[in-house]
C-alpha positions as CSV (number, residue, x, y, z in Angstrom):
1,M,114.6,128.2,-154.8
2,V,115.0,128.0,-158.6
3,A,117.2,130.8,-159.9
4,D,116.4,131.3,-163.6
5,L,117.5,133.7,-166.3
6,P,115.1,135.9,-168.2
7,A,113.8,134.3,-171.4
8,D,115.0,137.3,-173.4
9,L,118.6,137.1,-172.2
10,D,121.1,135.8,-174.7
11,R,122.5,132.9,-172.6
12,T,125.5,132.5,-175.0
13,R,126.8,135.8,-173.7
14,V,126.8,134.7,-170.0
15,S,130.4,134.8,-168.9
16,A,129.9,134.3,-165.1
17,I,127.3,134.2,-162.3
18,D,127.9,135.8,-159.0
19,Y,126.8,132.8,-156.9
20,A,128.2,134.3,-153.7
21,A,126.1,137.5,-154.0
22,F,123.0,135.5,-154.9
23,T,123.5,133.2,-151.9
24,A,124.3,136.1,-149.5
25,R,120.8,137.7,-150.0
26,F,119.4,134.9,-147.8
27,S,119.8,134.6,-144.1
28,G,120.0,130.8,-144.0
29,P,121.3,129.3,-147.2
30,L,121.8,125.5,-146.8
31,E,123.1,124.3,-150.2
32,L,123.7,125.9,-153.6
33,R,123.6,123.7,-156.6
34,R,125.1,125.5,-159.6
35,I,124.0,124.9,-163.2
36,E,126.8,126.0,-165.4
37,D,125.5,124.9,-168.7
38,P,124.4,128.0,-170.8
39,R,121.9,125.9,-172.7
40,H,119.7,125.8,-169.6
41,P,117.6,128.8,-168.5
42,V,118.3,128.0,-164.8
43,F,121.6,129.0,-163.2
44,A,121.1,127.5,-159.7
45,F,119.0,125.7,-157.2
46,L,119.3,127.1,-153.7
47,F,118.0,125.4,-150.6
48,V,117.4,127.9,-147.8
49,R,116.0,128.0,-144.3
50,V,114.1,131.1,-143.3
51,R,112.4,131.8,-140.0
52,D,108.7,132.8,-139.9
53,D,109.7,136.4,-139.5
54,E,111.9,136.3,-142.6
55,L,109.5,135.0,-145.1
56,D,109.7,138.3,-147.0
57,Q,113.0,137.0,-148.3
58,L,111.2,134.4,-150.3
59,D,108.6,136.8,-151.6
60,E,111.3,139.3,-152.6
61,I,113.2,136.8,-154.7
62,L,110.0,135.8,-156.6
63,H,109.8,139.3,-158.0
64,A,113.6,140.1,-158.2
65,D,115.5,140.8,-161.3
66,L,118.2,138.1,-161.1
67,T,120.2,139.6,-164.0
68,K,122.2,141.6,-161.5
69,Y,124.0,138.4,-160.6
70,V,124.9,137.7,-164.3
71,R,128.0,138.9,-166.1
72,L,127.8,139.1,-169.8
73,D,130.6,139.2,-172.4
């Protein structure tokens, strides 16, 4: 899973990312790799395991507004 920031977000204003809340939305997170460089439009790579009956988690994140995990100055 690639967690990216919207293109119109001023990345210089990002003060924090709520990685715990982002990871908690999945039932089987395996590993989170944080990207803490504001020059990059991606804030994390998350490896997850989901059961067949939980595939909706992947579909939901594809359409989710990830700015709710971003704190701005």
